C-alpha positions, 0 to 999 in steps of 0.5 A, a space after each residue: 743718258 744718266 740720271 740721279 737715282 734716289 732712295 728715302 725709307 721713312 719710318 718711326 723713330 728708329 733707336 739712335 744706337 742702330 742708326 751708324 750700324 743701318 747707314 754703314 749697312 746701306 752703303 755697303 749693300 748699294 755698294 755690292 748691289 751695283 756690281 751685280 746688277 752692272 749698273 754704270 756710275 761715273 765714280 762708284 764711291 763717290 756716286 754713292 751716298 747715305 743719309 739718315 735721321 731718326 726717322 729715315 734713310 736715305 740712299 742716293 746714286 748720281 748719275 746711275 746710267 739708264 742701261 746696264 753694263 753687257 755681260 761675256 761668260 764663257 763655259 768650257 765644253 769637250 776637247 777638239 777630238 771629242 768635239 769633232 770627228 775625222 770629217 770636222 762634224 760635229 760630235 753628240 758630246 758637241 751637240 750636247 754641251 752647246 744644247 745645255 749651254 743654250 748656244 748653236 753648235 756653230 758658234 761654238 769657238 776653239 781655244 787652247 788651254 796649254 793643256 790642249 784645245 778645246 771647245 767653249 760656248 761664249 754668251 753675251 748678255 745685253 744690258 737691260 734697261 735700269 728703270 725695269 730692275 730698280 724696283 727690284 733693286 730696291 726691294 734687295 737693298 732694304 730686305 738685306 738690312 739687318 738690326 739687332 732687334 726688327 719688329 713686325 707691325 699689323 699683320 705683315 710678315 717683314 721685319 725691319 728696324 720700325 715700321 715703314 710708313 713711305 717710301 719715295 723711289 726716284 730715277 730721275 723724276 720718273 717714280 721707282 714702282 714697287 711695294 714693301 709690307 703695304 706701303 707703295 712706293 711714290 714721289 712723296 717725303 714727309 717733313 720734320 715732324 712738327 715743323 714740316 707742314 705734313 707731306 710733299 711731292 718732290 721732282 726729281 732727286 735734286 728737289 729733294 736736296 734742295 727742298 728737304 732742308 729749307 721747306 721740311 726743316 730735316 737735316 739729312 746728314 748726321 755729318 752736318 747735324 754733328 757740326 751745327 750741335 758742335 758749334 751751337 754747344 759751343 757758342 751756348 757754353 761760352 756764353 753762359 761762362 763756360 769753358 767748351 772741351 770736345 773730349 771723349 765724353 763730349 764725341 760720345 753724347 753728340 755720337 747719340 745725340 745726332 740720332 735723336 732730332 732731324 733738326 738740332 738745335 740748342 737751348 740753355 737751361 738752370 737748376 737750383 745751384 743747391 744740387 751743386 753741393 752733390 758730388 759732380 757725378 752724381 749731377 752729371 749722370 742723370 744729366 748726361 745718361 737719362 737726359 743727353 744733356 750737355 752739361 756746362 763746365 769751367 776750365 778746372 773741371 768745377 760743374 756751373 749750374 747749367 745745362 745744354 739740351 738739343 732740343 728736336 726743331 724747337 726752342 721757345 721758353 716752353 721748351 727750355 721750362 720743360 727740360 728744367 722741370 724734367 732735370 730737376 726732378 732728376 736731381 732731387 730724386 738723387 739728392 734723395 738717394 744720396 742724403 739716406 746713403 749716407 745714413 747708413 755707413 758704408 760697412 754696414 751695407 757689406 753683409 746685405 751682399 749676401 742676398 744679392 747673386 753674382 751668378 747662378 753658378 759662382 755664387 752670391 756678390 759676398 762670396 765674390 767679395 771674399 775671393 777678390 780679397 783672397 785673390 788680392 791679398 796671395 798677389 800683393 804676397 807674391 811681388 812683395 807688395 809693402 804691409 801698409 799697402 796689404 792692408 789697404 788692398 784687405 780693406 777695400 775688398 772688402 768694401 768693394 762692392 758695398 754700393 751696389 746695394 746703395 740705392 744711388 747705385 741701384 737707381 744709377 748703375 753706372 755710378 757704381 764705384 763711384 759712389 763706393 768711394 764717395 761713401 768710404 770717405 763719408 763713412 771715415 775710411 782712408 783715401 787709399 782705401 776710397 781710392 782703391 774701391 773705385 779703381 778696382 772697376 777700371 777700365 771700366 770700357 776700351 779707352 778708358 782710364 786705368 788704376 794708378 794706386 797699387 791697391 787698384 790695380 791688383 784688387 781690378 785685376 783680382 776682380 776680373 780675374 776671378 770673373 774669367 776663371 769662374 766662368 770659364 769653370 763652369 762653362 759660360 765662356 764666349 762664343 761668336 759675338 755672345 759674351 754676356 758677362 764681358 768675359 773679353 773686355 774683363 781679361 783685355 782690362 787685365 792685361 791693360 792693367 798689368 801693363 800700364 802698372 808694370 807689374 811682373 805677374 805670372 798668368 797662368 799662376 793667377 789662374 791657377 790661384 784664381 780657380 783655388 779659390 773657387 774649388 769645392 765650392 762649385 760645381 766646376 764643369 772643367 777641373 782645374 787643369 782644362 780651366 788653367 788651359 782654356 783661361 790662358 788660350 783665352 789671353 793668348 788672343 787677347 794679348 795677341 790684339 793688343 800687340 797687333 793694336 803696337 802695329 807689330 806684324 804677325 810673324 813677330 808676335 805668332 814668333 813671341 808667343 810660340 815662346 810663352 807669354 806668362 808674363 805679358 810686360 816679358 811679352 811685349 818687351 820681346 816683340 818690341 826689341 825683334 821688331 825694333 831688330 827687323 829692318 836692320 843687317 843684323 836680322 838676316 844674320 840672326 835668322 840665318 843663324 837659327 835657320 840653319 841649325 833649327 832645321 836639324 835640331 829637331 833631330 836630336 835624340 838627347 841635348 846632352 854634349 860630350 865635348 871629347 866627342 868633338 873631332 872637327 876644329 869646326 865643331 870645338 869652335 862653335 861650341 866654344 863660342 855656345 858656351 861663351 854666348 850661354 852666360 851672355 845669355 844668362 845676364 841678358 835675360 836676367 836684365 830682360 836685355 833682348 836687343 842685346 840679346 838677339 845681337 849676340 846670337 847674330 854673332 853665332 853666324 859665321 861659326 854656325 856657318 863654318 860648321 856646315 861647310 867644314 862638318 858632316 852632321 848626319 854621319 854613320 857613327 851614332 855618337 858622334 852625330 848624337 853629339 853634333 846633333 846635340 850641341 845644335 839642339 843646344 843653339 836652338 834651345 839659347 832663343 827657346 825663351 825667346 822666340 820661335 824664329 822659325 815662323 818670321 817670314 823673310 
C-alpha cells in the first residue's frame, strides 16, 4: 500500500535571492534519491512537488510505495574452462570468485558473452521497508542542498542557508524520526509568524495541505503567491487610476517579492505629488530597489503619486502609514541629493575622478575616461563617422563617468548614466551628449535595451572593450563561475551593440588599439600579442553563444568560426546563409564538391598553377570553371552575397566529379602532380574566407 510523504524544513527567513535555486535543488535531489533508493512512485515527475516560503522548504511525494523495488546484479567471473576441471568440479578460481561475491559456488551460472562462456554470480537484493529508509533519505536530502552563503548556528557543525527551527516529516500518519543540528523531526509545523497562532500538530500530509493556508495563513506554493500578487496589483493599479502592464520590470520585482512573504496582501499607499517633479527614475528607484514597491503609472508611462506594497498578511492603516512614512523619507533624501547635485555643473565633477580607483592595476576612473575618449575617437575615425558626431563622442566621453561622484549615484549606484544624462542637460550640454552619456552604459544586463545613437554605440563599445582588454592584460580573466568584473557580460554587450548597430568593426584592430592605450602605464602580465590572442578567443565563445541562440547548429558554427570572426556582422551573415541553404538539395552538391577537393588539397606543396602543365581535358575544363568562379566570388564576397556564393560553388560539383573520374592526381611526375594539387588547393581557397565545410556533419 502506498502512502504520501511530506518533509517541511522550517527555518529563519531565507533571503529571496536564494529561493528559486533552493527549490530547483530540492526537486532535483529528491528525484535523484528516489532512483537511488529504488522507491516506487506512480509517476516520478508528477509525484514529486516542491514548495517554499521565506520560512520553509517543502517537498512532497504522493503515493510512495511501502517497499523498495528489488534489485538484481551480476558479476562476471572466470571462464568456464578456468572455473571447472575435466570432471566438472569447481576449481580454486571458481571457489574464490564465489566467496568474493558472497554466493554459493553451486549458484554460479554460465553465460555466453560472445567472447566465450564465463561464470557469473547473480545476486538479488529484496526491496526493504521504505519506512526504515526514510530517515536516511531525509538526511541525505537536507544535507544535499547547497547555498551561496550558508550559515552555522549555536555550536553545530552543520551549515545551512539559515538556522533550522523545526522539521515536519511524515510518511502517511507516521513520523519519520531523525535529527538535524539539534532539531528533532516530528509532526509539528508553524504557521504565519503573526497570523498563524503558533504551532499545529499535523496528522498526515493531506491534513497539512488542507490546513496550511486556511488555519495557518501560509500560501506555500510560490506560483499561487505570484498569481495572487498579480491579481491584487492589477486591481489596485486600476483602482488608483493607473494602467497595469505585466512587463519585464513587473516580473522582475514580482520574482523577488513572492519570496519575501508567506501570505501576500497588496495595499495602496501614496506620497506627496511634489516629489513627481523629480526625474521619474529618482522616484521609481528607491520605490522598487529599496522598498520593493510597485509604482503606479498611467498608460503613457507618467508616474502617479501612488504605490502598491505587498504586505505579509496584514493590511490596515498602521501598515499603510508605515510604508508611506518610509518611502517619504527615502524620497526626501533623494530630493536633497538631487538638489545638491544640480548646484555643481557636471563638468566640474570630472577632476574628482582622479581620486577614484577604477582597478588597482589599471589606474583611476579619470585614466579610464581618457582611454575611452582615445578608443572612441579611433573607432569613429575608422568608421568614418560624421565630424559632428565625433565631437559628441569626445564631449560625452569626457563626461560619461562624471555622475559617479554625485550624491545621487553614491546613494543609488543603479542610477549611473541615468543621472549623468539628466545632469548633463541641466548643465547646458546638448541632447546628443546627454543621451550618449546614458547609452554608453548599455546594455547593463541580459535583455537590456541597446544604444540607438552612433555616439552612444561607439562609447559603449569603447568603455567595455577598455575594461576587457585591461583586465586580460593584467591577468584578471574569468575563471569558472568567477567573473568579478563582469567581463563575460561586457564582451557579450559589445557583440550585441555591434550586431544591433550594423557597425563594421574589426575586433582584432579594436583590441590592439585598446592595448596600445595601456602600454607604458600598467604592469602588464601579458604582452600585446598574448593579450590580443586571449581576448579574441574569449570573444569567440561569446559569438558562439549568440549563434547558438539563433538556433544555428553546432557544426555550422564551427565551420564559420574556423574562417574567422573579426567582423561580427559578416560572421552572422555567413552562418545564416549556410543554415538557410542546408535544407536544400544544392547543399549536398556544395559539400560533395568541397570535400572531394579538400581531401587532397592539404597535400599541395604550392598554390601556383602552371596552365601549360594542364594536359587532360577534364583538368583544363575544371581550371576554366575555377577562373570563372573566382571572378564571381570576388563580387559576391565584396557584396556579402553568401547565399549566391555557396550556390556558385555547388555548380563546380560536376566539373570536379569529371576531374576525379578522368584525371589521376597522384602521378609519378612531380611537376604535374604538384600542379594538379595546386589547382585543388586554389579551389578550396575559394571557400576559405567563408567557412570550413569539412566541419559540417552530414
